[in-house]
C-alpha positions in Angstrom: -1.4 -16.6 -5.5 1.4 -14.8 -7.3 5.0 -14.1 -6.7 5.7 -10.6 -5.5 6.5 -8.4 -8.4 10.2 -7.6 -9.1 10.5 -4.0 -9.9 12.1 -3.6 -13.3 14.3 -0.8 -14.4 11.4 1.3 -15.5 9.6 1.3 -12.2 9.5 4.7 -10.5 11.3 4.6 -7.2 11.8 6.7 -4.1 14.3 6.2 -1.3 13.0 7.2 2.1 15.0 8.0 5.2 13.1 6.8 8.3 9.5 6.2 9.1 8.5 9.8 8.5 9.7 9.5 4.9 7.8 6.3 4.3 4.6 7.9 5.8 5.1 10.9 3.5 5.0 8.7 0.4 1.7 7.2 1.7 0.4 10.7 2.3 1.3 11.9 -1.2 -0.4 8.8 -2.7 -3.5 9.5 -0.6 -4.0 12.9 -2.2 -4.7 11.0 -5.4 -6.5 7.9 -3.9 -10.0 7.2 -5.0 -12.7 4.7 -4.1 -12.0 1.5 -6.2 -8.2 1.8 -5.9 -6.5 -1.4 -4.8 -3.0 -1.1 -3.5 -1.0 -4.4 -3.4 1.9 -3.9 -0.9 4.9 -6.2 -1.1 7.9 -6.4 1.2 9.5 -8.4 3.9 8.7 -8.1 7.6 9.7 -4.6 8.7 10.0 -3.2 5.2 7.5 -0.5 6.1 4.1 -1.6 4.6 2.1 -0.6 7.7 4.0 2.7 7.9 3.0 3.4 4.3 -0.6 2.7 5.2 -0.3 5.0 8.2 0.7 7.8 5.7 -2.2 6.9 3.5 -4.5 7.3 6.4 -3.0 10.6 7.5 -3.2 11.9 3.9 -6.9 11.0 3.8 -7.6 12.8 7.1 -7.6 9.9 9.5 -5.6 9.9 12.7 -2.3 8.0 11.7 -2.0 6.7 15.3 -5.2 4.7 14.7 -3.4 2.6 12.1 -2.3 -0.8 13.4 -1.1 -3.8 11.5 -4.1 -6.0 10.7 -2.0 -9.2 10.8 -4.0 -10.8 13.7 -7.5 -9.4 12.7 -7.0 -9.5 8.9 -9.0 -6.2 8.3 -9.0 -2.7 9.7 -11.4 0.0 8.4 -10.4 3.7 8.7 -13.3 6.0 8.3 -13.7 9.7 8.7 -11.3 10.8 5.9 -11.8 11.8 2.4 -12.1 8.2 1.3 -12.8 5.1 3.4 -9.6 3.0 3.7 -9.7 -0.8 4.1 -6.4 -2.2 5.4 -5.9 -5.9 5.0 -3.0 -8.3 5.7 -2.9 -11.8 4.2 0.2 -12.9 6.2 -1.7 -15.2 8.6 -3.8 -16.6 5.8 -0.7 -17.9 4.1 0.1 -18.9 0.6 -2.9 -19.5 -1.6 -5.1 -17.4 0.7 -8.8 -17.6 -0.3 -10.0 -14.0 -0.7 -13.7 -14.8 -1.5 -14.8 -14.3 2.1 -13.2 -10.8 2.2 -15.6 -9.5 -0.7 -12.9 -7.2 -2.1 -15.4 -6.1 -4.8 -17.8 -4.6 -2.2 -14.9 -3.0 -0.2 -13.7 -1.3 -3.5 -17.1 -0.1 -4.3 -17.2 1.9 -1.0 -13.5 2.8 -0.5 -9.9 2.1 -1.3 -8.1 -1.0 -0.2 -4.5 -1.5 0.8 -3.4 -5.2 1.1 -0.2 -6.2 2.9 1.4 -9.4 1.7 -0.8 -9.2 -1.4 1.3 -11.9 -3.2 -0.3 -14.5 -0.9 -3.8 -14.1 -2.5 -5.2 -14.3 -5.9 -6.0 -10.8 -7.2 -6.8 -11.9 -10.7 -9.8 -10.1 -12.1 -8.9 -7.1 -10.0 -6.6 -4.3 -11.1 -4.2 -3.8 -8.3 -1.5 -1.1 -8.2 1.7 -2.9 -7.0 4.0 -1.2 -4.6 7.2 -2.8 -3.4 9.1 -1.8 -0.2 12.6 -2.9 0.5 15.1 -2.1 3.2 18.2 -0.4 2.0 19.9 0.1 5.4 18.9 0.7 9.0 16.5 3.6 8.1 16.5 3.6 4.4 13.6 2.1 2.4 13.2 1.8 -1.4 9.7 2.1 -2.5 8.7 1.3 -6.1 5.4 1.6 -7.9 4.2 -0.3 -10.9 4.4 2.1 -13.9 1.0 0.6 -15.1 -0.6 2.5 -12.1 -3.1 5.3 -13.0 -1.4 8.5 -13.9 -2.8 10.3 -10.9 -1.1 7.9 -8.6 2.1 8.0 -10.5 2.1 11.8 -10.4 1.4 11.8 -6.6 4.2 9.3 -6.1 6.6 11.5 -8.1 5.6 14.6 -6.0 6.9 13.0 -2.7 9.2 15.6 -1.3 11.0 13.8 1.6 12.0 10.9 -0.6 14.4 11.0 -3.4 14.3 9.2 -6.7 15.8 5.7 -6.5 
């Protein structure tokens, strides 16, 4: 288990206005998403993690309305798009979640993985791209991406039109 990352001054940021803006950031990232990508999503309840995944799915060619929070089932798989998307949520597993049973390595071999509440599990040995989502008002969200992310994902994040730099 690790603490959620605290975005430093150098982390690229976007401010989104409403759910559509958060989904647009996800759709932009989806354009660059590849099998083997692991997105570690961090944010409080209601910060927009599932909305971001809905945008990822839409950007991959999956019906966005099919995306539901996996809090109670732990794992949803979205097929039919350009890349298979695995959507996991560690919230119910709690602090120190044992991820061995999820076989992340196999999931990454065949698709991309987005994990909500990623800080609750041990992702050591993997190479996650950390994204943080924070509420900045009733509809505003600040989304930040780890600058160590692959350049293709950083470029896609920067190309987001509805958001604005943070």
